[in-house]
C-alpha positions as CSV (number, residue, x, y, z in Angstrom):
1,M,-6.4,32.8,-10.3
2,A,-4.8,31.5,-7.2
3,K,-8.0,29.8,-6.2
4,V,-8.3,28.0,-9.5
5,E,-4.7,26.9,-9.3
6,T,-5.4,25.4,-5.9
7,I,-8.5,23.6,-7.1
8,V,-6.7,22.2,-10.1
9,F,-3.7,21.0,-8.0
10,L,-6.0,19.2,-5.5
11,S,-8.0,17.5,-8.2
12,L,-4.7,16.4,-9.9
13,V,-3.5,14.9,-6.6
14,L,-6.7,12.9,-6.3
15,D,-6.6,11.8,-9.9
16,L,-3.0,10.9,-10.0
17,F,-3.2,9.2,-6.7
18,A,-5.9,6.9,-8.1
19,F,-3.8,6.5,-11.3
20,T,-0.6,5.4,-9.5
21,I,-2.2,2.9,-7.0
22,P,-2.4,0.0,-9.5
23,L,1.1,0.6,-11.1
24,P,3.1,-1.9,-9.0
25,L,0.3,-4.5,-9.2
26,F,0.4,-5.4,-12.9
27,P,2.8,-8.4,-12.8
28,R,1.1,-10.1,-9.8
29,L,-2.3,-9.3,-11.2
30,I,-1.5,-11.0,-14.5
31,E,-0.1,-14.0,-12.6
32,W,-3.4,-14.2,-10.7
33,Y,-5.3,-14.3,-13.9
34,T,-3.0,-16.9,-15.4
35,V,-3.6,-19.2,-12.5
36,R,-7.3,-18.5,-12.5
37,E,-7.7,-19.1,-16.2
38,A,-5.2,-21.9,-16.6
39,S,-7.9,-24.4,-17.3
40,D,-9.1,-22.4,-20.4
41,P,-6.3,-22.7,-23.0
42,T,-8.5,-21.0,-25.6
43,G,-9.4,-18.0,-23.4
44,F,-8.5,-14.4,-24.1
45,L,-5.5,-14.4,-21.7
46,S,-4.1,-17.7,-23.0
47,R,-4.3,-16.4,-26.6
48,T,-2.7,-13.1,-25.5
49,L,0.2,-14.8,-23.7
50,Y,0.8,-17.0,-26.7
51,F,1.0,-13.9,-28.9
52,V,3.5,-12.3,-26.5
53,S,5.7,-15.4,-26.3
54,S,5.7,-15.5,-30.1
55,I,7.0,-11.9,-30.2
56,R,9.6,-12.7,-27.5
57,G,10.7,-15.8,-29.5
58,L,11.6,-13.6,-32.4
59,F,14.3,-11.8,-30.4
60,Y,15.8,-14.2,-27.9
61,K,15.9,-17.9,-27.1
62,P,13.6,-19.4,-24.5
63,S,15.0,-19.8,-21.0
64,I,13.9,-20.6,-17.5
65,H,12.8,-16.9,-17.1
66,S,10.8,-16.9,-20.3
67,R,7.4,-17.2,-18.6
68,K,8.3,-14.4,-16.2
69,W,9.4,-12.1,-19.0
70,D,6.2,-12.9,-21.0
71,I,4.2,-11.6,-18.0
72,V,6.3,-8.5,-17.7
73,L,6.1,-7.8,-21.4
74,L,2.4,-8.3,-21.3
75,G,2.3,-5.6,-18.5
76,G,4.3,-3.3,-20.9
77,L,1.7,-4.1,-23.7
78,M,-1.1,-3.2,-21.3
79,G,0.6,0.2,-20.6
80,S,1.1,0.6,-24.4
81,V,-2.6,0.1,-25.0
82,F,-3.5,2.8,-22.5
83,S,-1.0,5.2,-24.0
84,T,-2.1,4.4,-27.6
85,L,-5.7,5.2,-26.7
86,Q,-4.6,8.4,-25.1
87,Y,-2.8,9.3,-28.3
88,L,-6.0,8.8,-30.2
89,V,-8.4,10.5,-27.9
90,S,-6.4,13.5,-26.4
91,P,-6.9,15.8,-29.4
92,R,-10.6,15.1,-29.5
93,I,-11.0,15.8,-25.7
94,G,-9.2,19.1,-26.2
95,S,-11.3,20.1,-29.1
96,L,-14.5,19.3,-27.2
97,S,-13.3,21.4,-24.3
98,D,-12.8,24.4,-26.7
99,K,-16.4,24.0,-27.9
100,Y,-18.4,23.0,-24.8
101,G,-16.2,24.1,-21.9
102,R,-13.4,22.7,-19.8
103,K,-15.5,21.7,-16.8
104,R,-18.2,20.0,-18.7
105,V,-15.8,17.8,-20.7
106,L,-13.7,17.1,-17.6
107,L,-16.7,15.8,-15.7
108,I,-17.7,13.5,-18.6
109,T,-14.2,12.0,-18.7
110,M,-14.5,11.5,-14.9
111,I,-17.6,9.4,-15.4
112,G,-15.5,7.2,-17.7
113,N,-12.8,6.9,-15.1
114,I,-15.3,5.8,-12.5
115,V,-16.7,3.2,-14.8
116,S,-13.2,1.9,-15.4
117,A,-12.6,1.5,-11.6
118,V,-15.9,-0.3,-11.2
119,L,-15.0,-2.7,-14.0
120,W,-11.6,-3.4,-12.2
121,I,-13.5,-4.3,-9.0
122,V,-15.7,-6.9,-10.8
123,S,-13.0,-8.1,-13.3
124,T,-12.6,-11.8,-12.3
125,N,-11.3,-12.5,-15.8
126,F,-8.6,-10.9,-17.9
127,A,-10.9,-9.8,-20.7
128,T,-13.0,-7.7,-18.3
129,Y,-9.8,-6.2,-16.7
130,M,-8.5,-5.2,-20.2
131,L,-11.9,-3.6,-20.9
132,S,-11.4,-1.5,-17.7
133,R,-8.0,-0.4,-19.1
134,V,-9.5,0.5,-22.4
135,V,-12.3,2.5,-20.8
136,G,-9.7,4.3,-18.7
137,G,-7.5,5.0,-21.7
138,L,-10.4,6.6,-23.6
139,S,-11.6,8.6,-20.6
140,E,-8.4,10.0,-18.9
141,G,-8.4,13.7,-19.6
142,N,-7.7,15.3,-16.3
143,V,-4.0,16.1,-16.9
144,Q,-4.5,17.8,-20.3
145,L,-7.6,19.7,-19.3
146,A,-5.8,20.8,-16.1
147,I,-3.1,22.2,-18.3
148,A,-5.7,24.0,-20.5
149,I,-7.5,25.4,-17.4
150,L,-4.2,26.7,-15.9
151,S,-3.4,28.3,-19.3
152,D,-6.8,30.0,-19.3
153,V,-6.3,31.7,-16.0
154,T,-2.6,32.8,-16.2
155,T,-0.6,35.3,-18.2
156,P,2.3,34.0,-20.4
157,A,4.8,35.3,-17.8
158,E,3.0,33.3,-15.0
159,R,2.4,30.2,-17.1
160,S,5.5,28.1,-16.2
161,K,5.1,28.6,-12.5
162,A,1.4,27.6,-12.7
163,L,2.1,24.5,-14.8
164,A,4.7,23.4,-12.3
165,H,1.8,22.4,-10.1
166,V,1.1,19.5,-12.6
167,G,4.7,18.2,-12.2
168,I,4.6,18.5,-8.4
169,A,1.3,16.6,-8.3
170,F,2.9,13.8,-10.4
171,A,5.9,13.7,-8.2
172,I,3.9,13.5,-5.0
173,C,1.6,10.8,-6.2
174,F,4.3,8.7,-7.7
175,C,5.9,8.8,-4.2
176,I,2.8,7.7,-2.3
177,G,0.5,5.9,-4.7
178,P,2.4,2.8,-5.6
179,P,3.5,2.0,-2.0
180,I,-0.1,2.4,-0.8
181,G,-1.4,0.2,-3.7
182,A,1.2,-2.5,-2.8
183,Y,0.4,-2.4,0.9
184,F,-3.4,-2.8,0.4
185,A,-2.8,-5.4,-2.3
186,S,-1.3,-7.6,0.4
187,R,-4.3,-7.2,2.8
188,P,-7.0,-10.0,2.7
189,L,-10.5,-9.2,1.5
190,P,-12.7,-7.8,4.3
191,A,-14.7,-10.6,6.0
192,S,-18.0,-8.8,5.3
193,I,-17.4,-9.0,1.6
194,N,-16.5,-12.7,1.7
195,T,-19.6,-13.4,3.7
196,F,-21.8,-12.4,0.8
197,G,-19.9,-14.8,-1.5
198,L,-19.2,-12.1,-4.0
199,D,-16.8,-13.0,-6.8
200,L,-14.5,-10.0,-7.0
201,N,-11.0,-9.2,-8.2
202,V,-8.3,-10.3,-5.8
203,Y,-7.1,-6.7,-5.6
204,V,-10.6,-5.3,-4.8
205,V,-9.3,-3.2,-1.9
206,P,-6.9,-1.0,-3.9
207,A,-9.5,-1.0,-6.7
208,A,-12.1,0.3,-4.2
209,I,-9.7,3.0,-2.9
210,T,-9.2,4.1,-6.5
211,L,-13.0,4.3,-7.0
212,V,-13.4,6.3,-3.8
213,L,-10.7,8.8,-4.9
214,L,-12.3,9.2,-8.3
215,V,-15.8,9.8,-6.9
216,A,-14.4,12.3,-4.4
217,E,-12.5,14.1,-7.2
218,T,-15.7,14.3,-9.3
219,L,-17.8,15.8,-6.5
220,F,-15.0,18.2,-5.7
221,L,-14.8,19.4,-9.3
222,I,-18.6,19.8,-9.5
223,L,-18.7,22.0,-6.4
224,A,-15.4,23.9,-6.7
225,L,-14.2,24.3,-10.3
226,P,-15.4,27.3,-12.3
227,E,-15.6,27.3,-16.1
228,T,-12.5,28.9,-17.5
229,R,-12.9,28.5,-21.3
230,G,-12.8,31.9,-22.9
231,R,-11.3,33.6,-19.9
232,R,-8.3,35.8,-20.7
233,V,-5.9,37.3,-18.2
234,V,-4.5,40.5,-19.8
235,P,-0.8,41.0,-19.1
236,P,0.3,44.4,-17.6
237,S,2.4,45.1,-20.7
238,E,-0.6,44.7,-22.9
239,K,-2.7,47.0,-20.7
240,A,0.0,49.6,-21.0
241,A,-0.2,49.5,-24.7
242,N,-3.5,51.5,-24.6
243,G,-5.3,49.2,-26.9
244,A,-2.7,49.3,-29.7
245,T,-2.9,46.2,-31.9
246,P,-0.4,44.7,-34.4
247,S,-0.9,44.9,-38.1
248,K,-2.8,42.2,-40.0
249,A,0.5,41.1,-41.7
250,A,2.3,40.9,-38.4
251,R,-0.5,38.8,-36.8
252,K,-0.5,36.4,-39.8
253,A,3.2,35.9,-39.6
254,S,2.9,35.4,-35.9
255,V,0.2,32.7,-36.4
256,E,2.3,30.9,-39.0
257,Q,5.3,30.9,-36.7
258,R,3.4,29.7,-33.7
259,I,1.9,26.8,-35.7
260,K,5.3,25.8,-36.9
261,T,6.7,26.0,-33.3
262,L,3.9,23.8,-32.1
263,K,4.7,21.1,-34.7
264,T,8.4,21.2,-33.6
265,L,7.4,20.9,-29.9
266,R,5.2,17.9,-30.7
267,R,8.0,16.1,-32.4
268,L,10.4,16.9,-29.5
269,H,7.8,15.6,-27.0
270,F,7.3,12.4,-29.0
271,L,11.1,11.7,-29.3
272,F,11.9,12.6,-25.7
273,L,9.1,10.4,-24.1
274,G,9.8,7.6,-26.6
275,I,13.4,7.4,-25.1
276,F,12.7,8.4,-21.5
277,S,9.6,6.1,-21.0
278,G,11.7,3.1,-22.2
279,I,14.3,3.9,-19.6
280,E,11.7,4.3,-16.8
281,F,10.2,0.9,-17.7
282,T,13.5,-1.0,-17.7
283,L,15.1,0.6,-14.7
284,T,13.6,-1.9,-12.3
285,F,14.8,-4.7,-14.5
286,L,18.3,-3.4,-14.2
287,T,18.2,-3.3,-10.4
288,F,16.6,-6.7,-10.2
289,D,19.1,-8.3,-12.6
290,L,22.3,-6.7,-11.3
291,F,21.7,-5.8,-7.7
292,D,19.0,-8.4,-6.9
293,W,16.8,-5.7,-5.4
294,N,13.4,-6.5,-3.9
295,N,10.1,-4.5,-4.4
296,K,10.9,-2.4,-1.3
297,Q,14.3,-1.4,-2.5
298,N,12.9,-0.5,-6.0
299,G,10.1,1.4,-4.4
300,S,12.6,3.4,-2.4
301,L,14.6,4.2,-5.5
302,I,11.5,5.4,-7.4
303,G,10.3,7.3,-4.4
304,S,13.6,9.1,-4.0
305,I,13.5,10.2,-7.6
306,G,9.9,11.5,-7.0
307,I,10.9,13.4,-3.9
308,I,14.0,15.1,-5.6
309,S,11.8,15.9,-8.6
310,A,9.1,17.5,-6.5
311,L,11.7,19.6,-4.6
312,L,13.3,20.8,-7.8
313,Q,10.0,21.7,-9.3
314,G,8.8,23.6,-6.2
315,G,12.1,25.5,-5.9
316,Y,14.6,25.6,-8.8
317,V,12.2,25.2,-11.8
318,R,9.6,27.7,-10.6
319,R,12.2,30.4,-9.9
320,M,14.6,29.9,-12.9
321,T,12.2,29.2,-15.8
322,S,11.0,32.8,-16.0
323,K,14.7,33.9,-16.1
324,I,16.2,31.5,-18.6
325,G,13.1,30.5,-20.7
326,E,11.2,27.2,-21.1
327,G,13.3,26.1,-24.1
328,V,16.6,26.4,-22.1
329,M,15.1,24.6,-19.1
330,A,13.8,21.7,-21.3
331,R,17.2,21.4,-23.0
332,R,19.0,21.3,-19.6
333,G,16.7,18.4,-18.6
334,V,17.4,16.5,-21.8
335,S,21.2,16.9,-21.3
336,S,20.9,15.7,-17.7
337,C,19.1,12.6,-19.0
338,A,21.8,11.9,-21.5
339,G,24.4,12.1,-18.7
340,G,22.3,9.7,-16.5
341,L,22.0,7.2,-19.3
342,F,25.8,7.2,-19.9
343,L,26.2,6.4,-16.2
344,L,23.7,3.5,-16.4
345,A,25.5,2.2,-19.5
346,L,28.8,2.1,-17.5
347,L,27.2,0.5,-14.4
348,P,27.1,-3.2,-15.6
349,H,30.9,-3.2,-16.1
350,F,31.6,-2.5,-12.4
351,I,28.9,-4.6,-10.7
352,S,31.2,-7.7,-10.2
353,T,34.5,-5.9,-9.5
354,Q,33.4,-2.7,-7.7
355,P,29.8,-3.1,-6.5
356,T,30.0,0.1,-4.4
357,L,31.0,2.2,-7.4
358,A,28.2,0.6,-9.4
359,L,25.7,1.6,-6.7
360,R,27.1,5.2,-6.7
361,L,26.7,5.3,-10.5
362,L,23.0,4.2,-10.0
363,Q,22.4,6.9,-7.4
364,A,24.0,9.6,-9.6
365,A,21.9,8.5,-12.5
366,A,18.8,8.6,-10.4
367,V,19.5,12.3,-9.5
368,C,19.9,13.0,-13.2
369,M,16.6,11.4,-14.0
370,A,14.9,13.3,-11.2
371,F,16.2,16.6,-12.7
372,T,14.9,15.4,-16.1
373,S,11.5,14.5,-14.6
374,A,11.3,18.0,-13.0
375,T,12.1,20.0,-16.1
376,V,11.5,18.6,-19.6
377,V,7.8,17.8,-20.0
378,N,6.6,20.7,-17.9
379,S,8.8,23.1,-19.8
380,L,7.8,21.8,-23.2
381,T,4.2,21.9,-22.1
382,A,4.5,25.5,-20.9
383,F,6.2,26.4,-24.2
384,A,3.4,24.8,-26.2
385,S,0.7,26.7,-24.2
386,L,2.4,30.0,-24.9
387,Q,1.9,29.4,-28.7
388,C,-1.8,29.0,-28.3
389,D,-4.4,31.8,-28.6
390,E,-5.2,33.4,-25.3
391,S,-8.8,33.8,-26.4
392,N,-11.0,32.1,-29.0
393,V,-12.4,35.5,-30.1
394,D,-10.5,37.9,-32.3
395,P,-10.1,41.2,-30.4
396,I,-10.4,43.2,-33.6
397,T,-13.4,41.6,-35.4
398,G,-15.1,40.1,-32.4
399,K,-15.6,36.9,-34.4
400,P,-14.3,33.4,-33.6
401,K,-10.7,32.9,-34.8
402,E,-10.1,31.0,-38.0
403,H,-6.9,29.4,-36.7
404,S,-8.4,26.5,-34.8
405,Q,-4.9,24.9,-34.6
406,L,-4.1,27.5,-32.0
407,A,-7.1,26.9,-29.8
408,K,-5.8,25.9,-26.4
409,G,-7.8,22.7,-25.9
410,K,-7.1,21.3,-29.3
411,A,-3.4,22.4,-29.5
412,L,-2.5,21.1,-26.0
413,G,-4.5,17.9,-26.7
414,Q,-2.4,17.3,-29.8
415,F,0.8,18.0,-27.9
416,R,-0.1,15.5,-25.2
417,S,-1.1,13.0,-27.9
418,S,2.4,13.1,-29.4
419,G,3.9,12.3,-26.0
420,Q,1.5,9.4,-25.4
421,L,2.5,7.9,-28.7
422,G,6.1,8.0,-27.5
423,R,5.0,6.3,-24.2
424,A,3.3,3.6,-26.2
425,I,6.3,2.8,-28.4
426,G,9.3,3.5,-26.1
427,P,8.9,0.7,-23.4
428,L,8.3,-2.0,-26.0
429,L,11.5,-1.0,-28.0
430,A,13.5,-0.7,-24.8
431,C,12.4,-4.1,-23.5
432,V,13.3,-5.7,-26.9
433,S,16.7,-4.1,-26.8
434,Y,17.4,-4.9,-23.1
435,W,16.6,-8.6,-23.5
436,T,18.4,-8.9,-26.9
437,F,21.5,-6.8,-26.5
438,G,21.7,-6.2,-22.7
439,P,21.6,-3.1,-20.5
440,S,24.9,-1.5,-21.5
441,F,24.0,-1.3,-25.2
442,T,20.4,-0.2,-24.4
443,Y,21.4,2.7,-22.2
444,A,24.4,3.7,-24.4
445,I,22.3,3.9,-27.5
446,S,19.6,5.8,-25.6
447,A,22.3,8.2,-24.3
448,V,23.4,8.9,-27.8
449,A,19.8,9.5,-28.9
450,M,19.2,11.8,-26.0
451,T,22.4,13.7,-26.8
452,A,21.3,14.1,-30.4
453,L,17.9,15.4,-29.2
454,S,19.6,17.9,-26.9
455,I,21.6,19.2,-29.9
456,R,18.5,19.4,-32.0
457,M,16.8,21.5,-29.3
458,R,19.4,24.4,-29.6
459,R,17.1,26.4,-31.9
460,I,14.1,26.0,-29.6
461,A,16.3,26.9,-26.6
462,A,17.3,30.1,-28.4
463,T,13.7,31.0,-29.2
464,K,12.1,33.6,-26.9
465,S,8.9,31.9,-25.6
466,S,7.2,34.8,-23.9
């Protein structure tokens, strides 16, 4: 079990490292395409920017910053397209892994990710680059399949500790991926490439690094990852029961209750990420508008959030979740987020009169966000995995189970899908609110929504998850 956990963690680091490298490049990348395709007013990019500016015009009047905001909003739409595709494809990927095996489906998705990276390298026009994003959105399955694999090889009591590896990998890669992507984006193309006169994307170096990481991850998975579908780790308490099994009525009630709990968790996941992803997306706007921060200062802020989140997941979350339960841990994270949002709502009122206090409010809010990042999604995911069947075969009849809604791959795919829908919608709504009503209103209304979500989670927090 420990060996599989290590393999999954290392593959996640490679995968998320590749995923985070292009994150800081979107605005400049779009600017490059706008200059390159300026002579083609009927091209795909020109039509897309016209559509974006039309949407922007519905909410606020044009200004000297309108073109810049159009590019930023287009970057948000690109992220929304990726998340929407993930929303559509995640349940299918999960179901296929239940049928054909985790490793086989994971390797197929890796081929799609590699194709996406190759398309980025050769994308000298915006249409080809968007095709690479579409292929990537349809192919990315590493995270959800990693969760399914870890669920296959752990007992319910060990599940939260094992799934903390996913959050730690995210935190580590969000600390190192974007800075490395930004660094290599500023490096000129190698002279050997220019000599051949190849027409490549201006960010071919970070794109090539992404491709190398994905190929390395694929080879590592082929050689090291065993198939885990159908594997079931029997908890000691079940071994001690000497084969005793619950009655048919008790098992039916348990199935119905677990299906109901999964539906509740999917709704909570959607609502939480719908709010939280909007805040993540607009946070750098806030620091740029109010503090006039540059890319390095914003990178330091995001990196510090990632470091605190990783430390919390490696220490506090792994130790405490088994004691207080996944529901309680998730609710604490949501409450922390609500507190951080209230601090961000207050911040603009002090920026001109007490800038030091405003900075302290931002730092305190960042700590709250780090705690939220370390707790909520991992805890809800672990809670969802505990509702799934530990095996696809009924221990009494020896036949495949009828309740396919509880198959791990499908159930966890649907759970991830709900969160991706929230990620697709949240940033767009947050941007519209930020540019229309301002940061104080945006963060205040988000804080109220997060507080309401925390209250709604009382029942889940009181439910025994394992």
